[in-house]
C-alpha positions in Angstrom: 75.4 5.9 -112.9 76.9 2.4 -113.0 74.9 1.7 -116.2 76.3 4.9 -117.8 79.8 3.9 -116.9 79.4 0.5 -118.4 77.9 1.9 -121.6 80.8 4.4 -121.8 83.3 1.6 -121.5 81.5 -0.3 -124.3 81.5 2.8 -126.4 85.3 3.2 -126.0 85.8 -0.5 -126.9 83.6 -0.5 -130.0 84.8 2.9 -130.9 88.4 1.6 -130.9 87.5 -1.5 -133.0 85.5 0.6 -135.5 88.1 3.3 -135.9 90.9 0.6 -136.3 89.0 -1.1 -139.1 88.0 2.1 -140.8 91.7 3.3 -141.0 92.6 -0.1 -142.6 89.7 0.2 -145.0 90.8 3.6 -146.2 94.4 2.4 -146.7 93.2 -0.6 -148.6 91.9 1.7 -151.3 95.4 3.1 -152.1 97.1 2.0 -155.2 98.6 -1.5 -155.0 102.3 -1.7 -154.1 104.5 -2.5 -157.0 107.1 -5.2 -156.4 110.4 -4.5 -158.0 112.5 -7.7 -157.7 116.3 -7.5 -157.4 116.6 -10.7 -159.4 114.6 -12.7 -161.9 115.7 -16.0 -160.3 113.3 -18.9 -160.6 113.0 -20.3 -157.1 112.0 -23.9 -156.4 108.7 -24.6 -154.6 107.2 -27.6 -152.7 103.4 -27.4 -152.9 102.2 -29.0 -149.6 98.5 -30.1 -149.5 97.5 -31.7 -146.1 94.6 -34.1 -146.8 92.5 -35.4 -143.9 90.2 -38.3 -145.1 89.3 -36.5 -148.4 89.2 -38.9 -151.3 87.2 -37.1 -153.9 88.1 -33.4 -154.3 91.9 -34.0 -153.7 92.2 -35.6 -157.1 91.0 -32.6 -159.0 93.0 -30.2 -156.8 96.2 -32.2 -157.2 95.7 -32.5 -161.0 95.3 -28.7 -161.3 98.3 -28.1 -159.1 100.5 -30.4 -161.2 99.4 -28.5 -164.4 100.3 -25.1 -162.9 102.0 -22.8 -165.4 105.2 -22.4 -163.5 108.2 -24.3 -165.1 107.8 -28.0 -164.3 111.3 -28.5 -163.1 110.9 -25.9 -160.4 108.0 -27.2 -158.3 106.6 -30.5 -157.0 103.3 -31.3 -155.4 103.1 -33.2 -152.1 99.9 -34.6 -150.7 100.1 -35.5 -147.0 97.6 -38.2 -146.8 96.0 -38.8 -143.4 93.3 -41.5 -143.4 93.1 -41.5 -147.2 92.0 -44.6 -149.0 94.7 -46.7 -150.8 93.0 -46.3 -154.1 93.2 -42.5 -153.8 96.9 -42.7 -152.8 97.6 -44.8 -155.9 95.8 -42.4 -158.2 97.7 -39.5 -156.8 101.0 -41.2 -157.3 100.0 -42.2 -160.9 99.4 -38.5 -161.6 102.9 -37.5 -160.5 102.2 -36.4 -157.0 104.5 -37.2 -154.1 102.4 -38.8 -151.4 103.4 -38.8 -147.7 101.2 -41.1 -145.8 100.7 -40.3 -142.1 98.5 -41.6 -139.3 98.1 -39.9 -136.0 96.0 -40.8 -132.9 94.9 -37.2 -132.8 95.3 -35.6 -136.2 96.1 -31.9 -136.8 97.1 -30.0 -139.8 100.3 -29.0 -138.1 101.3 -32.6 -137.5 100.8 -33.3 -141.2 102.9 -30.4 -142.3 105.7 -31.3 -139.9 105.7 -34.8 -141.2 106.2 -33.5 -144.7 108.9 -31.0 -143.7 110.8 -33.9 -142.1 110.4 -36.3 -144.9 111.4 -34.0 -147.8 115.0 -33.2 -148.6 115.5 -29.7 -147.1 118.1 -28.8 -149.7 115.7 -29.4 -152.6 113.4 -26.4 -152.3 113.7 -22.7 -151.6 110.1 -22.2 -150.5 107.0 -24.1 -149.3 103.5 -23.2 -150.5 100.7 -24.4 -148.3 97.3 -25.2 -149.9 94.1 -26.6 -148.3 92.6 -29.7 -149.8 90.0 -27.6 -151.7 92.4 -24.9 -153.0 93.0 -24.2 -156.7 96.0 -22.1 -157.7 95.1 -19.8 -160.5 97.4 -19.3 -163.5 100.4 -17.1 -162.5 100.2 -17.8 -158.8 103.7 -19.1 -158.4 105.1 -16.5 -160.8 103.6 -13.7 -158.8 104.8 -15.2 -155.5 108.2 -15.7 -157.0 108.4 -12.0 -157.9 107.6 -11.0 -154.3 110.1 -13.4 -152.9 112.8 -12.0 -155.2 112.0 -8.6 -153.7 113.4 -9.9 -150.4 110.2 -11.1 -148.6 110.5 -14.5 -146.9 106.7 -14.9 -146.4 104.0 -14.0 -148.9 100.3 -14.3 -148.4 98.4 -14.8 -151.6 94.9 -13.6 -152.4 92.5 -16.4 -151.4 89.1 -15.9 -152.9 85.8 -17.8 -153.3 85.6 -20.8 -155.6 81.8 -20.9 -155.2 79.0 -18.5 -154.3 76.2 -20.9 -155.2 74.3 -20.5 -151.9 73.6 -17.6 -149.7 75.8 -19.1 -147.0 78.7 -19.4 -149.5 78.1 -15.9 -150.7 78.2 -14.4 -147.2 81.3 -16.4 -146.5 82.9 -15.0 -149.7 82.0 -11.5 -148.6 83.6 -12.0 -145.3 86.8 -13.3 -146.7 87.1 -10.4 -149.3 86.5 -7.9 -146.5 89.3 -9.5 -144.5 91.6 -9.4 -147.5 90.9 -5.7 -147.8 91.3 -4.9 -144.1 93.8 -7.1 -142.5 95.9 -8.0 -145.5 96.0 -5.2 -148.1 95.2 -2.4 -145.7 97.8 -3.3 -143.1 100.4 -4.0 -145.8 99.8 -0.6 -147.4 100.3 1.1 -144.1 103.7 -0.6 -143.9 102.9 -3.4 -141.6 102.8 -7.2 -142.0 99.8 -8.7 -143.7 98.0 -11.4 -141.7 98.3 -14.9 -143.1 95.4 -17.3 -143.5 95.8 -21.1 -143.1 96.6 -21.6 -146.8 97.6 -19.9 -150.1 100.8 -18.6 -148.6 104.5 -19.2 -149.4 107.3 -19.2 -146.9 111.1 -19.8 -147.0 111.7 -23.5 -146.5 114.2 -23.5 -143.7 112.3 -20.8 -141.8 109.0 -22.8 -142.1 110.6 -26.0 -140.9 112.2 -24.3 -137.9 109.1 -22.4 -136.8 106.8 -25.3 -137.3 108.9 -27.8 -135.3 107.2 -26.9 -132.0 103.7 -26.4 -133.4 101.9 -29.7 -133.1 98.7 -30.2 -131.1 97.1 -26.9 -131.5 94.0 -25.4 -133.1 94.9 -22.5 -135.4 98.4 -23.4 -136.5 98.4 -20.4 -138.9 98.1 -18.0 -135.9 100.9 -19.8 -134.1 103.1 -19.7 -137.2 102.3 -16.0 -137.8 103.1 -14.9 -134.3 106.5 -16.7 -134.5 107.2 -15.0 -137.8 106.4 -11.6 -136.4 108.4 -12.3 -133.2 111.5 -12.4 -135.4 110.5 -9.1 -137.0 110.0 -10.8 -140.4 107.7 -8.9 -142.7 104.8 -10.7 -144.3 103.9 -9.4 -147.8 100.4 -9.5 -149.4 100.2 -10.2 -153.1 96.6 -9.6 -154.4 97.6 -10.8 -157.9 98.6 -14.3 -156.6 95.1 -15.8 -156.6 94.0 -19.1 -155.0 90.4 -20.3 -155.2 88.9 -21.6 -151.9 85.7 -23.5 -151.4 83.2 -21.7 -149.3 80.8 -23.6 -147.0 77.4 -24.1 -148.6 75.2 -24.7 -145.6 74.9 -23.3 -142.1 75.7 -26.5 -140.3 79.2 -26.7 -141.8 79.6 -23.0 -141.2 79.0 -23.4 -137.5 81.4 -26.3 -137.2 84.1 -24.3 -139.1 83.6 -21.2 -137.0 83.7 -23.2 -133.8 87.2 -24.4 -134.7 88.3 -20.9 -135.6 86.8 -19.4 -132.4 88.7 -22.0 -130.3 92.0 -20.9 -132.0 91.1 -17.3 -131.5 90.4 -17.6 -127.8 93.6 -19.6 -127.2 95.6 -17.0 -129.0 94.2 -14.0 -127.0 94.8 -15.8 -123.7 98.3 -16.8 -124.7 99.7 -13.7 -126.3 97.8 -10.6 -125.2 100.1 -9.4 -122.5 103.2 -10.4 -124.5 102.1 -8.0 -127.3 102.7 -5.0 -125.2 106.2 -6.0 -124.2 106.9 -6.5 -127.9 105.7 -3.0 -128.6 108.2 -1.6 -126.2 110.9 -3.6 -128.0 109.9 -1.8 -131.2 108.0 -4.8 -132.8 104.9 -3.0 -134.0 103.8 -5.9 -136.3 103.6 -8.3 -133.3 101.7 -5.7 -131.3 99.3 -5.0 -134.1 98.6 -8.8 -134.5 97.7 -9.0 -130.8 95.8 -5.7 -131.0 93.7 -7.0 -133.8 92.9 -10.1 -131.8 90.8 -8.1 -129.4 88.7 -6.6 -132.2 85.4 -8.6 -132.3 84.5 -10.5 -135.4 83.1 -8.1 -138.0 79.6 -9.6 -138.0 79.4 -9.5 -134.2 80.6 -5.9 -134.2 77.9 -5.0 -136.7 75.2 -6.6 -134.5 76.4 -4.9 -131.3 76.5 -1.4 -133.0 73.1 -2.0 -134.5 71.6 -2.8 -131.1 73.0 0.5 -129.7 72.0 2.4 -132.8 68.4 1.2 -132.4 68.4 2.0 -128.7 69.7 5.5 -129.4 66.8 6.1 -131.9 64.1 4.7 -129.6 65.3 6.4 -126.4 66.3 10.1 -127.0 68.0 10.2 -123.5 70.0 7.0 -124.1 73.6 7.6 -122.9 75.9 8.9 -125.7 73.2 8.4 -128.3 74.9 10.7 -130.9 78.1 8.8 -130.6 76.5 5.4 -131.0 74.6 6.6 -134.1 77.8 8.1 -135.6 79.8 4.9 -134.8 77.2 2.7 -136.5 77.3 4.7 -139.7 81.1 4.8 -139.6 81.2 1.0 -139.4 78.7 0.6 -142.3 81.0 2.8 -144.4 84.0 0.7 -143.3 82.3 -2.5 -144.5 81.2 -0.9 -147.8 84.8 0.2 -148.4 86.2 -3.2 -147.7 83.9 -5.2 -150.0 85.0 -5.3 -153.7 82.7 -3.5 -156.2 81.9 -6.8 -158.1 79.8 -7.9 -155.1 77.4 -5.0 -155.3 74.6 -6.8 -157.1 71.0 -7.8 -156.4 72.4 -11.1 -155.2 74.1 -9.3 -152.4 70.8 -7.9 -151.1 69.2 -11.4 -151.1 72.2 -12.9 -149.2 72.2 -10.1 -146.6 68.7 -11.1 -145.5 70.4 -14.1 -143.9 72.7 -12.0 -141.8 70.7 -12.5 -138.7 71.0 -16.3 -139.1 74.8 -15.9 -139.5 74.9 -13.8 -136.4 73.1 -16.4 -134.3 75.4 -19.2 -135.6 78.5 -17.1 -134.9 77.3 -16.8 -131.3 76.7 -20.6 -131.2 80.2 -21.2 -132.6 81.8 -19.1 -129.8 79.7 -21.0 -127.3 81.2 -24.3 -128.6 84.7 -23.0 -128.9 86.0 -24.5 -125.7 85.1 -28.0 -126.9 87.0 -27.6 -130.2 90.4 -26.8 -128.7 93.2 -29.2 -129.9 90.8 -31.0 -132.2 90.9 -31.4 -135.9 87.5 -30.6 -137.3 87.4 -31.1 -141.1 84.9 -29.1 -143.2 83.0 -31.3 -145.6 83.6 -30.4 -149.2 80.4 -30.5 -151.3 80.9 -28.1 -154.2 80.8 -29.9 -157.5 81.4 -27.0 -159.8 77.9 -26.1 -160.8 77.3 -22.6 -162.0 77.2 -20.0 -159.2 
């Protein structure tokens, strides 16, 4: 009896998570929203690139950013250099970048961004664009973001996608990000809610960014903290799939585990801090805030798949397994959800080969959650090793 009750509770939890994601997957298939700007104003942008001890890839990233196809008088590139070699700083300045050198006892991305926001003339720019040190803006990114801002949106999340899929690890990482783009960005935005921001490839009104970031310093997951503050003020976050930024995917499982450990730490802190507050915001009519907190209790997609697969197998092996029909149905519903969320271009033989490493990804995800506590309030940089070889 006790076992049956426990299994029923798990069924309700995983059933909620699967249904929630399935609804988002269906809405993500709807026709893209057309942005009709009220003005054709060219806004001014500060491209902010926090750089922690990276001396190689930053040069190519900065050069590409400087050569972006937006009018040159309307954007500048700032590299916030933390622990960067003097030679690299000199090269960046020679290119035409503004370099803000910082040094912290305990470095965080939030501290670097705040240093830049304080150092830059606040009257000079309308919006700030945040890029990671490995991000490459594709042609038209700022033009597309500018259109959305001119429609009245103060915050725009761009479409971050894989720069490289040269290993199975990178390929699965790319699949995961595209699935997230479909579900928690395009899907939510098509329903009428706020898209969820990532740590980069987003643009935000300058004064709003500076005000909200001022009390975000020593924290893992500054993007989650920033997002919840945006939603608290009932500011809508738009998603623009045509504003594309390439992002380097991790190429080996060791780096993958370290990266996910950092993310897991931020996720755990977020749930503990904001879960109960989400319900009070719902009663105040703030659905976007509540939805963000609601999504935080949905397990990572790979872990949800593993859990449902276990119950699916148990239901097939033991005919009298509690709620067997429901578990089987739930498993197939989730498989359909994942299939809907992954772009068609990924459906190749390469995908089948990469999927063979899913069990390894699952084990590493579990390891990363086990290490999460030790990663709180620490900056853990992800090594960048992609050199541009053919995928």
